[in-house]
N, C-alpha and C positions, 0 to 999 in steps of 0.2 A: 519801292513804295513811294508815293508822292507825299512829301512833307508839307503840312499846312504852313502857310505864310501869313495868315491873318494876324496872329499874335507872335511876332518874331521873338525868339528867345536869345537873350544876351549871351548866354554861355555856349550856345550851339548844341548839337545833338550827337557828338562824336562818342565812340566807345569810351574814351578817356573821361568825358564829361559824365557819362552814365555811371562809371565806377566812382567818380568823385562824389556824385549825389548820394550813393549808397554809403560811402565812407562818412560824408557830412552828417547824414541822419544818425548814424551810430555815435559819432563824436559828440553831437549836441543832445543826444537822447535824454540824459539825466536832467539837464536844465529845461528842455522843452516840455517834457512830460511830467514834471514835478507836480503840477496842479491839474493835470488832465485826468479825468475819471469817467470812463465809459462802463463801469462795472454793472450798471443797471440797464444798459442798452443792449439790444440784440441785433439791430440791423441799421448800420450807419452809412452815410454818404461821405466819401472822401473826394473833395474837389481838387483837381490837379494832382492826380496820383503819381504822375511821373514814372520813375523806374521801379516803383513798388517798395522803396526803402522805408517810407513811413507806414505803408500797409503792413509790412512785416513786423514792425514794432507794435502797431495796434493789435494785431492778431496774437502776438506773443504775450503782450501785457494783459489782454482781456480775452481769456480763453473761450468765453461764451459768445463772442462777437462775430458777426458777419459783416464784411466791408464790401460795399460797391464803390469802385473807383472809376472816375471819369477823367479823361484827358483828351486834348485835341491832337496829340502826336501819336500816330500809329506806331512809330518806331519806339517811343517810350513805353507804350502799352505792351508791345511785343517783348521788350526787355523785362518789364514787370512780371509778365506771365512766366517767362523762362526762369526768372529769379525765384519766384515763389514755388514753382514746380520743382526747382532744384533742392529746395528745403524739404518739401515732401509732407510735412506734418500739418499743413494748412488746407489740405484738399477739401473742397466743398464749402469753404468759409469765405470765399471772395469771388467777385465778378468784376470784370473790367469792360468798360464801354467807351468807344470813341465818341465824344460828344462835346458840344459847345456849352460851356457853363453858363452862358448868358441866355440860353434857349434850350433848357433840358427837356428830354423826351419822356420824363417820368410823370406819372399821375401825381396829383396833389396828395400830400400826407402819406408818402410812400416809405419814409424812414423815421427812426426815432432818435437820430442824432446826426450832427454834421461836423466835419473836420476839414480845416484848411490850414496848410502850413507852407509858408514861403511861396504863395501862389498869386495873391492879389497884386503883388508888386509888378507882375508881368502882364496884367490884364487892363486894357484901356478903360473898361467900364465896371469897376468893382461893385458899384451900387446895384447894377443889374444882376450880377452874380449873387449878391446877398439877397436880392428880391426873389430870385429863383430858389435859393437855398431855403428861404422861409416858406415858399409855396410847397416844397416837396417834403418838409418836415411836419410831423404830427404835433398838435398842441402839447406843450410841456417839454418838448425836445430841447436838449442843450446843443449849442454849437460852440466849438473851440476854434479860435483863429490865432495863429502865430505869424507875425509880420515884421519886416525890417524897419529900421529907423536909421538910415545910413548917415545922417548928419551927426550922429553920436560918435563916430569912429575917431579914435585918437591913438597915435603911435609916437612914442618918445624913445630915443632922441628924434628930433624933427628930421624928416626924410623928404626932401623936396620932390624927388621923382615919384615916390609913393603918393604924395599929395596930388601931383599933377595927374597921375594915372587914376586915382580915386575920383577926382572931379570929372575926368573924362568918362569914366565908368558910369557915374550917376547921370551926367548930362546925356549920354547916349541912351541909357535906359529911359530917361524922361522923354527924349525925342522919339523913341519907339512907342510912345503912348503908355509906358509903364509908369510906376511911381515908387522911387526908392525911399520915399518918406511916408508911405501909406500907413505904417503902423500907428503914427500919431493921430490919424484920422479915423481909426476904427470906431471910436465912441460915436462920432457924428454919423458915420455910415450906418451903424447898427440902429441908432435912433431913427434915422430917416426911413429905414425899411421896416419899422414897427416892431423890432425886437424889444424884449423886456428883460429886467434883472441883469442889466449890463454891468460887467465888472472888467476894468482895464488895469493891467499890471505892467510895470516896466521891469524887465529882467536885464541885469547887467553882468557882463564879464569884465572884471577889473583885476588885472594881473600885474603884480609888481614883485619886489623882493620878498614879499611875504610867502609867495608860492612860485619860486623860480622854475621848477619843473613844468608846472601847468602853464606858466607864462610862455615858455618856449613852445609847448605843444599848440597853444592857441595862435601864436604868431606864425608857426609853420602851417597850421590849418588855414589861416587867413591868406598866407602867401599862395597856397594852392588855389583858393577861391579867386584871388585876383588874377592869377595866370589863366584861369579857365576862360576869361574873356579876352585875352591878349590878341588872338588871331582876329576876332571880330572887330576889335577896336582899331587894330592896324589896317585891316581891310577897309574900314569906314573912314580912315584917315583922321581918327580922333586922337591917336597917339603915334609917335614915331617908334621905330625899333630901338632907338637910343634911349627913349624914356622907359621902355619896357625893360631893357637891360639894366638901366639905372635903378628901376624899381626892384628888380630881382636882387641886385647887389645890396641895396639898402635894407631889404627885408632880411637877408642873411646876416647883415651886420647887426641889426637890432635884435635878431633872435639870439645872438651870442653876447649881447651887451649886458654886463652885470647889473646895470641900473635901468634897464628898459621898463617901459610901461605900455601895456596894451589895454584899451578900453573900448567897449562897444555895448550898446543897449538895444534890445529889441522889445517889441510890444506883444503882449498876449491878452486876448479878449475872451470872455465867456458871456454868453447870453442865452435867453430862452425864447421859444416861440409860444405865443398865446393866441 
């Protein structure tokens, strides 16, 4: 299969990355879905459905829901279909389509809800995506968006290789026309595209000695996320192998430090179409 190159993906499309995405969705499920409610919707659009990890959560949490997922990667879509088929209990409740989110092939007012999770950060023109989302949602439909705010990341004790790697990680994504800080801009983007009833929340993971078990889990989770981009960053000459090895060592050290601190905030938005 020919992989699309219009919107390069920082983490690549390996089998390991596909497994990581499924694991990430489950790991962050409680926090991400705490304020998401599609109990009154029946047919929603999921933009950037990837490997189907979020689709599975949506179908499981909202048993009356049908999800139409779109993605530009045929490899991701194939993985998503295989994943949901392996579960078996969601037959007939989802469809996947290979599609450009900035130029959707759906008729206007085709869906009664929209869902985007960790996707706008990878798209050069998020405003155009949200314009299309608004076009294909019926009046009164809610849209939920979860996005990164990578400037919020803090790890203590100070780890210089982790910091070098993280800066390279974000610079590379920005140079690829993505936006690792798009979460803070969701309010403006939604207003510009005519959405109403916009609510923006900052969700924070702040782990220290109060919750040592969870702290280690989150640091290990973040270690895996960082490593998912290592091959891409080395190939692009954004980091050296020495920096990667130093990052890995420091992440292991912090994970076992009795006084470590992990901090990260992401942004969630809810809005309606009128």
